[in-house]
Each structure stands twice: as structure tokens, then as C-alpha cells.
N, C-alpha and C positions, 0 to 999 in steps of 0.2 A: 737770373736771366743775363745772357751775355750782352755786351755793348754791340752797337752797330756803328760803323764809321762811314762817313761819306768823305772821300778823298777827292778834292778838286784840284785841277791843274790849269792855271790861266796862262795861255801863251800870249805874250805881249810883243809890242813893237817898241824899240827904243824911242824915247821921246815922251810926250804928255801922258801916254797910257800908263806908264809906271807910276807916276805921281798920283794920277786920278784913282787908280785901284788902291794904292796905299792909303790915301785919305778916306776913301769909301770904307775900307775894311776897319781902319782904326776908329773913325768917328761915327760910323753908322751901323755897319753890318754886325760887328761883334755884339754890340749892345742889343740889337734887335734879336739876334740868334739866342743870346742868353735869356732874353725875356720869353722866348719860345721854349725854354728848357734845354736848349742845345748848349752844353758847356762841358769842358772847356773848348775853346776854339783856338786851334793852332794856325799860325801864319808863318810860312817859311819861304825863303828866297833861294833859288837854285844857285849853287856855287860851282860844282863839278859834276860832270856826267850827264848834262842836259843841254838842250837848245835854249839859250838864254837871250833875253830876259824871260823868266818864268817864275810864277808865284804859286805855291801850293797852300791850300787850306785843308785842315783836318777838323771835321765836325763830328763830335761825339754825341750819339743818340742813345737813349736807354731803351727805346721801343721802336718797332717797325712803324707804328702809327706816327711817331714823331718824324721819321724819314718821309713818310708819304704825305704829311700835311704841312710841313714847314714852309714850302713854297707858297701854298695858298694862304697861309697865315701871314706871311710877309707881304703878299700881294694886297691883302686887305688892311694892312697896317698903315694908316694914313701918315703917321709920323715918320715911319721908315721911308715911304714913298716921297714925302716932302724933303726930308733931310738928305736922301740919297739921289735926288733928282739929277745932280750933275754927273752921276755915273749911270743911272738907270735910264734917263730920258735923253738919249743922244741920237743924232741922225746917222744914217748909214754911211755918210761921208766922213764921220768922225767917231768911229766905234771906240768903246771903252776897253776892248780887248780883241784879239784876233779869233781865238776859240777857247772854249772851256771843255775839258775832258773830266768826266766824273765816274768814280767807281764806288760801289756799295760793298762793304765788307762786314762779316760777322766775326766777333772775337773768338779766339781759340778757347777750348776748355781749360787749358793750363794757365791762361792769363785772360780771364773773362771780362776784366775791366781795364780801361786805360790807366796807366801808371804815370803820374806826374813826376817829371825828373827834378833833381835839385836845381834851383834857380828859376823854376817855372814862374812866369809872371814878373820877373825882374830883368834887369839889364846884365845879369851875370853872363860872361862869355861862355859859349858852348856851341857845339855843332850837332847836327843830326844826320843819320844815314838812313835813307829809305831804300829798302831792298825788295825786289819782286822775283819770285821763283816761278817760272812757267814749267808746265809738265805736258807730256804728250797725250795724256788721257785723264779723265776724272779719277779713275782708280789709282793711277800713279800719284796724282795730287793728294788724294786722301792718305796714301801711304806716307808722303812727306809730312803732311799735317800731323799724323799720328806719331811720326818720328820726333817732331818738335814737342808734342804734348807729353810723350812718355819719357823723354830723356834729353833732347837737345837743348830745350829752354833752360833746364836745370844746369847744364854745362855752361851755357851762356852766362848765367848769373854767377856761377862759381869762378869763372875766369875773367870777370869784370865787364862783360858785355851787358849793358843796362838797357832792358827793353822799355819802350813806351807803349807799344801795342803789337799784337799779332792778329792778322785777320785773313779769313778765307774770302776771296772775291766771289760775290754772288752775282753781280752785274758789273760789266766793265770790258775793257779791251784785253786782247791777248789771253783769253781764258783757255783752259783752266789755269789759275795761278793763285798764289798766296802772297801777301805783302806784309812786311813788318818794318818797324822803325826802332832804331837804337840812338842813344845819345852819348856824347863824349865831351870832355872838357875842351879838347882841341884835336888837331890831326895827329899829333904825336901820341896822345893817349889812345886814339883809335888804332894806330899801328901796333902799339904795345898789347892792347887787349886782343886784337885779332891774332897776333903772333902767339900769345899765351893759349888762346883757344885752339889754334891749329896744332899746337904741340901737346895738347892734353891727351893722355892715354885713353881715357874713356871716350873722347870724341873719335880718336883714331879707330877704336874698336867698333863704335857705332857706324861710322862713315864707311867702313869696309864690310859691314854685315850684308850678306846676300839678300837681295831684294830691296835694299835701302841705299845702294850706291847711286851717285849722281847720274852715271850713264843709264841707269835703269828708270829713274823717276824724275829727274830734273833736266830739262832741255836747254833752258836759258836762264841766266841770272843778270838782273839789272840793278845797278847801284848808283844812287844819286846822293851827293853831299849837299846839305842844306844848312842855312843859318836862320835862326828865328828873327822875325821882325821885332823891333823893340817893344811892341805892344802885344805880342803873341801871348796867349794864356797858357801855352805849353812850352 
């Protein structure tokens, strides 16, 4: 069975909100989510390509039931409610965040489970790139997903682009789209890997195949550079 991913983006205001969310995620939320079977939990801070401050969380579920029930399970968890009160029980005049955006994704056939990168759960320096490809129709999006499943992901791996997950968006903004995450040691490594990928002969053939070119199936590409929180499990 494929993984399901809930990707949350917290839009914050500079000031107390940043610290409050950080403390809540580190000290309360990750433990409670893990107890519900949601693991690993990734926490990432926006670096480039976003309106900051913003924090992303990636929740890995193994079933749709987990996705559907996790909020009610947390709501009935008295320890979670008690220890998270400083974040959860706040007045409208002092919100813990500005807004939360959430997307639900299902893993691709070619990478049905989240792949933990080297250094996961440690303080090892690394960055992540979160990319979203939008399409003009469901049919075009399916062709792009099939392109990844049957050839492009393999080229990624061979040219040094290390995936964490690939997911088709089932519920979320700017649909239809797909989203994936890559990891690198640093920005220099990212530039080297993408340059190798773009120069790869197999990629050039695939990218220019009739019916699979970007003008035919991809309308917009969004890229955000993230760094993991020190306590992130990814």
C-alpha cells in the first residue's frame, strides 16, 4: 500500500509565533503524532522561494484511516491538550499562527514509501527542495506522473538527485498538481546534481518526447528551499 502524506505550511508573523510553534512541535506535537502511528514527522523552515517566516511539516501516514482520524485522536488526548495548551488554547488577539495550509498526497508507484535521507534525526547539515508541478488538466498531470514513474525518477537517482517522497495531490491548492521533495548536502551540491541531470542524454530524450514536453503537460513549477529543524525526524 502506498504512503499518504499530509503537507502542512504554517504562515507566521515575526515575533513570538515563531518560538511558540517551534516549542510546540518539538516538545508536544511530534511525540503525540508518533503515538498515533504518524512517523516520521518532518519539520522544515523556509529559506528561499517562499514568504517567510513559514514552517512546513510533513506527516507520513500508512493508511487513509490514519489521515481521517488523527485530529480526533489528538483532540481526545488529554496529555496532548495539557502539554500543548500554550499553543492550542490562545485568544484571537494572540494567535499561534496566521494561517495553516494543508495538502493530502498519495505516494507514486515508483516510490511508494517515504525514503529517509542520510542524517535524518541528527544535526547533520543538509537542505531540502520542495517542488510542485501544476498541470492544465487531470490528464496532463497523469502523463507527468507516469513520466516520473517509468523513467524520470530513475534518472534522478542515477544523476545524484536523492528523493524523499513523490506524491500526487488528492486534496489541496492549485490542483491538479504533484509534489516531491529532494535532499542535498548544501546548495553547491544541489547545483551540481541538477546540472548533471539536465545534461543527461536519457533525460534530454525523455524531456523532448512528443506528449511529454513541459509546454504540453506542465504549466507552472514552484521550488522552495528548506532547512530541517534540529528535531526534525526527516
